DOLUM-843534 format. One record per residue (C-alpha): x, y, z; residue in three letters. Coordinates in steps of 0.25 Angstrom, whole numbers, padded with zeros to 4 digits, always signed. Layout:
N
XYZALA/...
//
This chain:
182
-0187-0085-0184MET/-0187-0096-0174LYS/-0194-0094-0159ARG/-0188-0099-0147LEU/-0194-0106-0138ASN/-0195-0102-0124PHE/-0184-0111-0119PHE/-0173-0105-0131ASP/-0178-0092-0126GLN/-0175-0094-0112LEU/-0161-0099-0114LEU/-0158-0087-0123ARG/-0163-0078-0111ILE/-0154-0085-0102ALA/-0142-0085-0111ALA/-0144-0070-0111VAL/-0146-0068-0097VAL/-0133-0077-0094SER/-0125-0068-0103VAL/-0130-0054-0097ALA/-0128-0061-0084LEU/-0112-0066-0086LEU/-0111-0053-0093GLY/-0115-0046-0079ALA/-0106-0053-0071CYS/-0093-0052-0078SER/-0083-0043-0071THR/-0073-0034-0077THR/-0059-0039-0077GLN/-0046-0031-0076ILE/-0042-0035-0090GLN/-0054-0029-0097ASP/-0044-0016-0095TYR/-0031-0023-0100ALA/-0030-0013-0113ARG/-0037-0001-0107GLU/-0027+0011-0105THR/-0020+0019-0099PRO/-0015+0006-0092VAL/-0015+0008-0076LEU/-0002+0006-0070GLU/-0007+0007-0054LEU/+0008+0010-0050ARG/+0007+0023-0059ASP/-0006+0027-0057TYR/-0006+0026-0042PHE/+0007+0034-0040ASN/+0008+0045-0034GLY/-0004+0055-0030ALA/-0018+0051-0034LEU/-0032+0058-0032ASP/-0045+0050-0030ALA/-0061+0053-0030TYR/-0070+0043-0028GLY/-0084+0039-0024ILE/-0091+0027-0018PHE/-0106+0024-0022THR/-0114+0014-0016ASP/-0121+0003-0025ARG/-0132+0012-0031SER/-0121+0023-0036GLY/-0122+0033-0024LYS/-0110+0042-0021VAL/-0108+0039-0006VAL/-0096+0044-0004LYS/-0084+0053-0012ARG/-0070+0052-0009PHE/-0055+0056-0013THR/-0043+0048-0013VAL/-0029+0055-0012VAL/-0020+0043-0016MET/-0002+0043-0014ASN/+0002+0032-0023CYS/+0015+0025-0021THR/+0024+0013-0028TRP/+0036+0004-0025THR/+0036-0004-0036GLY/+0024-0014-0036ASP/+0020-0008-0021THR/+0009+0005-0021GLY/+0005+0012-0010VAL/-0008+0019-0012LEU/-0012+0030-0002ASP/-0026+0033-0002GLU/-0033+0045+0006ALA/-0048+0046+0004PHE/-0057+0056+0009THR/-0071+0054+0008TYR/-0084+0063+0005SER/-0089+0062+0019ASP/-0074+0067+0023GLY/-0069+0053+0029THR/-0054+0049+0023THR/-0049+0036+0022GLN/-0034+0031+0019ARG/-0030+0017+0010ARG/-0017+0014+0008ILE/-0016+0004-0003TRP/-0003-0005-0004HIS/-0004-0010-0019LEU/+0006-0021-0025THR/+0008-0022-0039ARG/+0010-0037-0043HIS/+0011-0043-0057ALA/-0001-0043-0069ASN/-0007-0029-0065GLY/-0010-0036-0052ARG/-0012-0028-0038TYR/-0015-0029-0023SER/-0016-0020-0014GLY/-0019-0017+0001GLN/-0023-0006+0011ALA/-0029-0007+0024ASP/-0043-0008+0022ASP/-0042-0017+0011VAL/-0045-0032+0015VAL/-0036-0040+0010GLY/-0027-0037-0003ARG/-0034-0028-0015ALA/-0030-0036-0029GLU/-0030-0028-0040GLY/-0026-0029-0056GLN/-0023-0019-0067GLN/-0025-0022-0081SER/-0025-0010-0092GLY/-0031+0004-0085ASN/-0039-0004-0074ALA/-0036-0009-0061PHE/-0046-0018-0053ASN/-0043-0023-0038TRP/-0053-0028-0028THR/-0051-0028-0012TYR/-0059-0028+0000THR/-0059-0015+0008LEU/-0064-0014+0022ALA/-0072-0001+0024LEU/-0077+0006+0035PRO/-0092+0006+0036LEU/-0101+0012+0047ASP/-0091+0007+0059GLY/-0085-0005+0052ARG/-0078-0011+0041VAL/-0085-0018+0029ILE/-0076-0027+0017GLU/-0079-0023+0004VAL/-0074-0027-0009GLN/-0069-0019-0020PHE/-0068-0022-0035ASP/-0061-0009-0040ASP/-0057-0005-0053TRP/-0047+0006-0057MET/-0047+0012-0071TYR/-0034+0021-0076LEU/-0040+0032-0085MET/-0027+0039-0088ASN/-0014+0043-0080ASP/-0022+0052-0070LYS/-0035+0044-0068VAL/-0040+0031-0064MET/-0054+0028-0061LEU/-0058+0018-0050ASN/-0071+0010-0047LYS/-0073+0000-0037ALA/-0084-0009-0034ALA/-0087-0011-0019MET/-0094-0023-0015ARG/-0097-0032-0001LYS/-0100-0046-0002TRP/-0101-0044-0017GLY/-0112-0033-0017VAL/-0108-0020-0022GLY/-0109-0008-0013LEU/-0104+0003-0022GLY/-0092+0008-0029ASP/-0080+0018-0028VAL/-0078+0025-0040THR/-0062+0033-0040LEU/-0055+0044-0049SER/-0040+0043-0047PHE/-0032+0055-0053PHE/-0018+0055-0053LYS/-0009+0066-0048ARG/
//
């Protein structure tokens, strides 16, 4: 067996580390779910009444807040309204009304009063991913945080949702939800 010299060993180690780092930097793409079923059609799932149950976890994974959401959703052609009524574990309430537009190739855009600019997303297979900036009230002021929001249709009644929340690229925590269609 041939012994590697120090330089060859260093090159091999560098190659292994490079491959590991590149793998760690890769991100999930919506097309990764193209063959997953059941196929999600947002206009079908978010139509009518839904209930959702969720938690917000901080960056350490500790549950900071629990909440429920009652949703009433309607569509007229390619335009949808998702009316969400939140009730938080501390007794506070909030309402968000999304106005969604369906575009070609499974793409969607959305707006709500507390969304800065437009949310942009795409559906593929059983998944939907969208990104947006949300203006969140915090200790008497408002901060803008970015969401990378992923939804996965489990069956015709249940969808799971996980959203990563960031500020300046730094992870603040995650929001996890279970949607139940009535």
